C-alpha positions as CSV (number, residue, x, y, z in Angstrom):
1,X,32.6,17.9,20.7
2,X,30.0,18.0,23.4
3,X,28.1,20.8,21.8
4,X,28.0,19.0,18.4
5,X,26.7,15.9,20.1
6,X,23.9,17.8,21.9
7,X,23.0,19.6,18.7
8,X,22.6,16.3,16.8
9,X,20.5,14.8,19.6
10,X,18.3,17.8,19.7
11,X,17.9,17.8,15.9
12,X,16.9,14.1,16.0
13,X,14.5,14.6,18.8
14,X,12.9,17.5,16.9
15,X,12.3,15.2,13.9
16,X,10.8,12.5,16.1
17,X,8.5,14.9,17.9
18,X,7.3,16.5,14.6
19,X,6.8,13.2,12.8
20,X,3.3,12.6,14.4
21,X,2.3,16.1,13.4
22,X,3.2,15.5,9.8
23,X,1.2,12.3,9.7
24,X,-1.7,14.0,11.4
25,X,-1.8,16.5,8.6
26,X,-3.1,13.7,6.4
27,X,-6.4,13.7,8.4
28,X,-7.8,12.2,11.5
29,X,-7.8,8.4,11.1
30,X,-11.2,6.7,11.0
31,X,-11.5,4.2,13.8
32,X,-13.1,0.9,12.7
33,X,-13.6,-2.5,14.4
34,X,-12.7,-5.8,12.7
35,X,-16.3,-6.6,12.0
36,X,-17.0,-3.2,10.4
37,X,-13.8,-3.4,8.3
38,X,-14.9,-6.8,6.9
39,X,-18.4,-5.6,6.2
40,X,-17.1,-2.6,4.3
41,X,-14.5,-4.6,2.4
42,X,-17.1,-7.2,1.2
43,X,-19.2,-4.3,-0.2
44,X,-16.4,-2.5,-2.2
45,X,-13.7,-5.0,-3.2
46,X,-13.7,-5.5,-7.0
47,X,-13.1,-9.3,-6.6
48,X,-16.3,-9.5,-4.5
49,X,-18.3,-7.5,-7.0
50,X,-17.0,-9.8,-9.8
51,X,-17.9,-12.9,-7.8
52,X,-21.4,-11.7,-7.2
53,X,-21.8,-10.9,-10.9
54,X,-20.6,-14.4,-11.8
55,X,-23.2,-15.9,-9.5
56,X,-25.9,-13.7,-11.1
57,X,-24.8,-14.7,-14.6
58,X,-24.9,-18.4,-13.6
59,X,-28.4,-18.0,-12.3
60,X,-29.5,-16.3,-15.5
61,X,-27.9,-19.1,-17.4
62,X,-29.8,-21.8,-15.5
63,X,-33.1,-19.9,-16.2
64,X,-32.2,-19.8,-19.8
65,X,-31.6,-23.5,-19.8
66,X,-35.1,-24.1,-18.4
67,X,-36.6,-21.7,-20.9
68,X,-35.3,-23.9,-23.7
69,X,-38.1,-26.3,-22.9
70,X,-40.8,-23.7,-23.5
71,X,-42.1,-22.6,-26.9
72,X,-40.8,-19.4,-28.6
73,X,-43.7,-17.0,-29.2
74,X,-43.7,-13.9,-31.5
75,X,-46.4,-11.5,-32.4
76,X,-46.5,-8.7,-35.0
77,X,-48.8,-5.9,-36.1
78,X,-48.5,-3.3,-38.9
79,X,-50.4,-0.5,-40.6
80,X,-49.5,0.9,-44.0
81,X,-50.8,3.4,-46.5
82,X,-49.7,4.0,-50.1
83,X,-50.4,6.9,-52.5
84,X,-51.2,4.4,-55.3
85,X,-54.8,4.1,-56.3
86,X,-56.3,0.7,-56.7
87,X,-59.1,-0.8,-58.8
88,X,-62.4,-2.1,-57.5
89,X,-62.5,-5.7,-58.6
90,X,-66.3,-5.5,-59.1
91,X,-66.2,-2.5,-61.4
92,X,-63.8,-0.3,-63.4
93,X,-63.8,2.4,-60.8
94,X,-60.7,3.4,-59.0
95,X,-60.6,3.6,-55.3
96,X,-58.6,6.2,-53.3
97,X,-55.7,5.0,-51.2
98,X,-56.6,3.6,-47.8
99,X,-54.8,2.1,-44.8
100,X,-54.2,-1.6,-44.7
101,X,-53.7,-3.5,-41.5
102,X,-52.1,-6.8,-40.6
103,X,-51.5,-8.8,-37.5
104,X,-49.8,-12.1,-36.9
105,X,-48.9,-14.6,-34.2
106,X,-46.3,-17.5,-34.4
107,X,-45.0,-20.0,-32.0
108,X,-42.5,-22.9,-32.3
109,X,-41.2,-25.5,-29.9
110,X,-38.4,-28.1,-30.1
111,X,-39.8,-31.5,-29.5
112,X,-36.5,-33.4,-29.6
113,X,-32.9,-32.2,-29.9
114,X,-30.9,-35.3,-29.0
115,X,-31.1,-34.6,-25.2
116,X,-29.1,-31.4,-25.7
117,X,-31.4,-29.3,-23.5
118,X,-31.1,-31.8,-20.6
119,X,-27.3,-31.7,-20.9
120,X,-27.3,-27.9,-20.9
121,X,-29.6,-27.9,-17.9
122,X,-27.2,-30.1,-16.0
123,X,-24.2,-28.0,-17.1
124,X,-25.9,-24.7,-16.1
125,X,-26.9,-26.1,-12.7
126,X,-23.3,-27.3,-12.1
127,X,-22.0,-23.9,-13.2
128,X,-24.3,-22.2,-10.8
129,X,-23.0,-24.4,-8.0
130,X,-19.5,-23.5,-9.0
131,X,-20.3,-19.8,-9.0
132,X,-21.9,-20.1,-5.5
133,X,-18.8,-21.9,-4.2
134,X,-16.6,-19.3,-5.9
135,X,-18.6,-16.5,-4.2
136,X,-18.1,-18.2,-0.8
137,X,-14.4,-18.7,-1.5
138,X,-14.0,-15.1,-2.5
139,X,-15.8,-13.9,0.5
140,X,-13.4,-15.7,2.8
141,X,-10.4,-14.6,0.7
142,X,-11.6,-11.0,1.0
143,X,-12.2,-11.5,4.7
144,X,-8.7,-12.9,5.1
145,X,-7.1,-10.0,3.2
146,X,-9.0,-7.5,5.4
147,X,-8.0,-9.3,8.6
148,X,-4.4,-9.3,7.5
149,X,-4.5,-5.6,6.8
150,X,-6.4,-5.0,10.1
151,X,-3.9,-7.0,12.2
152,X,-0.9,-5.4,10.5
153,X,-2.2,-2.0,11.5
154,X,-2.7,-3.2,15.0
155,X,0.7,-4.7,15.2
156,X,2.4,-1.6,13.8
157,X,0.6,0.5,16.3
158,X,1.9,-1.6,19.1
159,X,5.4,-1.6,17.6
160,X,5.2,2.2,17.7
161,X,4.6,2.0,21.5
162,X,7.5,-0.5,21.7
163,X,9.8,2.0,19.9
164,X,8.6,4.8,22.1
165,X,9.5,2.8,25.2
166,X,12.9,2.1,23.6
167,X,13.5,5.8,23.1
168,X,12.5,6.5,26.7
169,X,14.9,3.9,28.0
170,X,17.7,5.3,25.7
171,X,17.1,8.7,27.1
172,X,17.3,7.4,30.7
173,X,20.5,5.6,29.8
174,X,22.0,8.7,28.3
175,X,21.2,10.7,31.4
176,X,22.7,8.1,33.6
177,X,25.9,8.1,31.5
178,X,26.1,11.9,31.6
179,X,25.7,11.9,35.4
180,X,28.3,9.2,35.9
181,X,30.7,11.0,33.6
182,X,30.3,14.3,35.5
183,X,30.9,12.3,38.7
184,X,34.1,10.8,37.2
185,X,32.6,7.3,37.4
186,X,32.4,6.8,33.6
187,X,34.3,7.7,30.5
188,X,33.4,9.9,27.6
189,X,32.9,6.7,25.5
190,X,30.0,5.8,27.6
191,X,28.2,9.1,26.9
192,X,29.0,8.8,23.2
193,X,27.7,5.2,23.0
194,X,24.5,6.3,24.9
195,X,24.0,9.1,22.4
196,X,24.3,6.7,19.5
197,X,21.8,4.3,21.1
198,X,19.4,7.2,21.5
199,X,19.7,8.2,17.9
200,X,19.2,4.6,16.8
201,X,16.1,4.3,19.0
202,X,14.7,7.6,17.5
203,X,15.3,6.2,14.0
204,X,13.5,3.0,14.9
205,X,10.6,5.1,16.2
206,X,10.5,7.1,12.9
207,X,10.4,3.9,10.9
208,X,7.7,2.4,13.2
209,X,5.6,5.5,12.7
210,X,6.0,5.4,8.9
211,X,5.0,1.7,8.9
212,X,1.9,2.5,10.9
213,X,0.9,5.2,8.5
214,X,1.4,2.8,5.6
215,X,-0.6,0.1,7.3
216,X,-3.5,2.4,8.1
217,X,-3.5,3.7,4.5
218,X,-3.6,0.1,3.2
219,X,-6.4,-0.7,5.5
220,X,-8.3,2.3,4.3
221,X,-8.0,1.2,0.7
222,X,-9.1,-2.3,1.6
223,X,-12.4,-1.1,3.1
224,X,-13.0,1.6,0.5
225,X,-12.1,4.7,2.5
226,X,-9.9,7.5,1.1
227,X,-8.1,8.3,4.4
228,X,-6.1,6.6,7.1
229,X,-8.0,4.0,9.1
230,X,-7.1,3.1,12.7
231,X,-7.8,-0.5,13.7
232,X,-9.7,-0.7,17.0
233,X,-8.3,-3.8,18.9
234,X,-10.4,-6.5,20.4
235,X,-9.7,-6.9,24.1
236,X,-9.8,-10.7,24.0
237,X,-7.6,-13.2,22.2
238,X,-9.6,-16.1,20.8
239,X,-8.6,-19.5,22.2
240,X,-7.0,-22.3,20.3
241,X,-9.8,-24.0,18.3
242,X,-10.5,-27.7,18.2
243,X,-9.0,-28.8,14.8
244,X,-10.0,-32.5,15.1
245,X,-13.5,-31.9,13.6
246,X,-12.1,-29.3,11.1
247,X,-9.9,-31.9,9.4
248,X,-12.8,-34.4,9.1
249,X,-15.1,-31.9,7.4
250,X,-12.6,-29.7,5.5
251,X,-12.5,-31.7,2.3
252,X,-16.3,-31.6,2.1
253,X,-16.9,-27.9,3.0
254,X,-13.8,-26.3,1.5
255,X,-15.0,-23.8,-1.1
256,X,-12.0,-24.5,-3.4
257,X,-13.0,-28.2,-3.5
258,X,-16.7,-27.5,-4.0
259,X,-16.0,-25.1,-6.8
260,X,-13.6,-27.5,-8.6
261,X,-16.0,-30.4,-8.3
262,X,-18.9,-28.4,-9.7
263,X,-16.7,-27.3,-12.6
264,X,-16.0,-31.0,-13.2
265,X,-19.8,-31.8,-13.3
266,X,-20.3,-28.9,-15.8
267,X,-17.6,-30.2,-18.0
268,X,-19.1,-33.7,-17.9
269,X,-22.5,-32.3,-19.0
270,X,-20.9,-30.6,-21.9
271,X,-19.7,-34.0,-23.2
272,X,-23.4,-35.1,-23.4
273,X,-24.2,-31.8,-25.1
274,X,-21.6,-32.6,-27.8
275,X,-23.0,-36.0,-28.3
276,X,-26.5,-34.5,-29.0
277,X,-25.2,-33.4,-32.4
278,X,-25.4,-37.0,-33.6
279,X,-29.2,-37.1,-33.1
280,X,-31.9,-35.5,-35.3
281,X,-33.8,-32.4,-34.2
282,X,-37.6,-32.3,-34.4
283,X,-39.6,-29.0,-34.2
284,X,-43.2,-27.9,-34.6
285,X,-44.5,-24.4,-35.3
286,X,-47.8,-22.6,-35.8
287,X,-48.5,-19.2,-37.4
288,X,-51.6,-17.2,-38.0
289,X,-52.0,-13.9,-39.9
290,X,-55.0,-11.6,-40.5
291,X,-55.0,-8.7,-43.0
292,X,-57.7,-6.1,-43.9
293,X,-58.3,-2.5,-44.9
294,X,-61.0,-1.6,-42.4
295,X,-60.4,-0.4,-38.8
296,X,-59.1,-3.4,-37.0
297,X,-60.7,-4.9,-33.9
298,X,-57.7,-4.7,-31.6
299,X,-56.0,-6.6,-30.3
300,X,-57.0,-9.8,-32.1
301,X,-57.9,-8.5,-35.5
302,X,-61.0,-10.7,-35.3
303,X,-62.8,-8.8,-38.1
304,X,-60.2,-9.9,-40.7
305,X,-60.0,-13.3,-42.4
306,X,-57.4,-15.6,-40.9
307,X,-54.6,-17.5,-42.6
308,X,-52.8,-20.1,-40.4
309,X,-50.3,-22.8,-40.9
310,X,-48.9,-25.8,-39.0
311,X,-45.3,-27.0,-39.7
312,X,-43.5,-30.0,-38.5
313,X,-39.8,-30.2,-39.2
314,X,-37.0,-32.7,-38.9
315,X,-33.3,-31.9,-39.3
316,X,-30.5,-34.5,-39.1
317,X,-26.9,-33.7,-39.9
318,X,-25.4,-36.9,-41.4
319,X,-21.9,-35.5,-42.0
320,X,-20.3,-32.2,-41.3
321,X,-16.6,-32.7,-42.0
322,X,-15.8,-34.3,-38.6
323,X,-16.8,-31.2,-36.7
324,X,-19.0,-33.2,-34.4
325,X,-16.1,-35.5,-33.6
326,X,-13.8,-32.6,-32.9
327,X,-16.4,-31.1,-30.5
328,X,-16.7,-34.5,-28.8
329,X,-12.9,-34.8,-28.3
330,X,-12.7,-31.2,-27.0
331,X,-15.5,-31.8,-24.5
332,X,-13.9,-35.0,-23.4
333,X,-10.5,-33.4,-22.9
334,X,-12.1,-30.5,-20.9
335,X,-13.9,-33.1,-18.7
336,X,-10.7,-35.0,-18.0
337,X,-8.8,-31.8,-17.1
338,X,-11.6,-30.6,-14.8
339,X,-11.6,-34.0,-13.1
340,X,-7.9,-33.9,-12.6
341,X,-8.1,-30.3,-11.2
342,X,-10.9,-31.3,-8.8
343,X,-8.7,-34.2,-7.5
344,X,-5.7,-31.9,-7.2
345,X,-7.8,-29.3,-5.4
346,X,-8.7,-31.9,-2.8
347,X,-5.1,-32.9,-2.3
348,X,-4.0,-29.3,-2.1
349,X,-6.6,-28.5,0.6
350,X,-5.4,-31.6,2.5
351,X,-1.8,-30.4,2.3
352,X,-2.6,-26.8,3.2
353,X,-4.7,-27.9,6.1
354,X,-1.8,-29.8,7.6
355,X,0.4,-26.7,7.1
356,X,-2.1,-24.2,8.5
357,X,-2.9,-26.3,11.6
358,X,0.8,-26.7,12.3
359,X,1.3,-22.9,11.9
360,X,-1.7,-22.2,14.2
361,X,-0.3,-24.4,17.0
362,X,3.2,-23.0,16.6
363,X,1.9,-19.4,16.7
364,X,-0.2,-20.1,19.8
365,X,2.8,-21.6,21.6
366,X,5.0,-18.7,20.6
367,X,2.6,-16.3,22.4
368,X,3.4,-17.9,25.8
369,X,7.1,-18.2,25.1
370,X,7.3,-14.5,24.0
371,X,5.5,-13.3,27.1
372,X,7.9,-15.2,29.3
373,X,10.8,-13.8,27.4
374,X,9.5,-10.2,28.0
375,X,9.3,-10.8,31.7
376,X,12.8,-12.3,31.8
377,X,14.3,-9.5,29.6
378,X,12.6,-6.8,31.7
379,X,14.2,-8.3,34.9
380,X,17.6,-8.7,33.2
381,X,17.6,-5.1,32.1
382,X,16.6,-3.9,35.6
383,X,19.6,-5.9,37.1
384,X,22.0,-4.6,34.5
385,X,20.9,-1.0,35.0
386,X,21.4,-1.3,38.8
387,X,24.8,-3.0,38.3
388,X,25.9,-0.2,35.9
389,X,24.6,2.5,38.3
390,X,26.7,1.2,41.2
391,X,29.7,0.5,39.0
392,X,29.5,-3.3,39.1
393,X,28.6,-3.7,35.4
394,X,29.6,-2.3,32.1
395,X,27.6,-0.2,29.8
396,X,27.9,-2.9,27.1
397,X,26.0,-5.3,29.4
398,X,23.2,-2.8,29.9
399,X,22.9,-2.0,26.2
400,X,22.8,-5.7,25.4
401,X,20.0,-6.2,28.0
402,X,18.1,-3.2,26.6
403,X,18.3,-4.6,23.0
404,X,17.2,-8.0,24.3
405,X,14.1,-6.4,25.9
406,X,13.2,-4.5,22.8
407,X,13.5,-7.6,20.6
408,X,11.4,-9.6,23.1
409,X,8.7,-7.0,23.0
410,X,8.7,-7.0,19.2
411,X,8.5,-10.8,19.2
412,X,5.6,-10.7,21.6
413,X,3.6,-8.4,19.3
414,X,4.5,-10.4,16.2
415,X,3.6,-13.7,18.0
416,X,0.1,-12.5,19.0
417,X,-0.8,-11.3,15.5
418,X,0.8,-14.2,13.8
419,X,-1.6,-16.4,15.7
420,X,-4.6,-14.3,14.6
421,X,-3.5,-14.3,11.0
422,X,-2.9,-18.1,11.1
423,X,-6.4,-18.6,12.5
424,X,-7.9,-16.4,9.7
425,X,-6.0,-18.4,7.1
426,X,-7.4,-21.6,8.4
427,X,-10.9,-20.2,8.4
428,X,-10.4,-19.1,4.7
429,X,-9.2,-22.6,3.8
430,X,-12.1,-24.5,5.4
431,X,-14.8,-22.0,4.5
432,X,-16.3,-21.4,7.9
433,X,-15.6,-19.7,11.2
434,X,-13.7,-21.7,13.8
């Protein structure tokens, strides 16, 4: 029975010892700081690329809206030659085929379109504001996702160290049980229980190592690296920020609110654009053409006779089967929905701000509580180990104290990174660093 037990312990220890080698076979992790990770993620994340593209499209749309006030200008030039002979109008002689050349210039401008261009200009400007706010919002969301992946990798690395310490304590406990059993001061049940505890600690270490590899791979994907990435910890823990001024300015600076309000302004401008269909449209255009058979005087064809024309036009739709009314209703509905969404976004930010501030203060308080628990659990384990060594305590008391210490250390790691994540979530909500 003893041989079987020692064989199982040795096999488990071999697996634990070779697990880091198996993970190392995937390649040496790339060490990055938090700032470097955020910078890389902002460059490669598809959501950021899309947000930047949306902002570029919005800027091009606003330029197009301004361009509607400018005239449209076209120019043309052609050269042709046919194999058909032609008659000289002054005689009966035929003339050989020759090249004929033509050049033209035309321009047109809308003088009045029922204020549709002004409405489109307001809509495009609001759309650009919404796109800019969306870009800011996506930047903070990407930053938050990167911070969460970074802090998860850091926490898992610390949890590996906690699991290693748990294995070390379990080995010491097994050695003490074996020594007491050989001295006749303990039963075989004590050594078997210690063996089980060591195996459980080794399994916990394996799971912690697997979690660390998973977190490092996820961090690598987040920053656009095809390998494991090790998070380099910061030596300082940021203090608790002053949230009084944050609440006062959050509803004005929150990217979600800014984006929703800009979308509402764009929808309101579309209502005016729909109303422009009830007005007439007035345009003016000018065109000039020159044609000849001699070599042209480029680029103006000034050696050819000119033919030009001015045109003024008015177009007014009197009835189009209620299509204008349908457009008007659709634009009004979209405006009302956008206004409701903007108001709800403001209420949502207000509610989330209360939630995030409470979570931030709770996480910060848990750091101190968890640290005190680790100190108390460490001392309790020391006392129980000494009591068990001299025969004044039971093995169950020592195992319970050891489990309490392990859980206290895990809670301390989680509390520290829960605070950092809560702080990052608050920054993403308000749209600026705390």
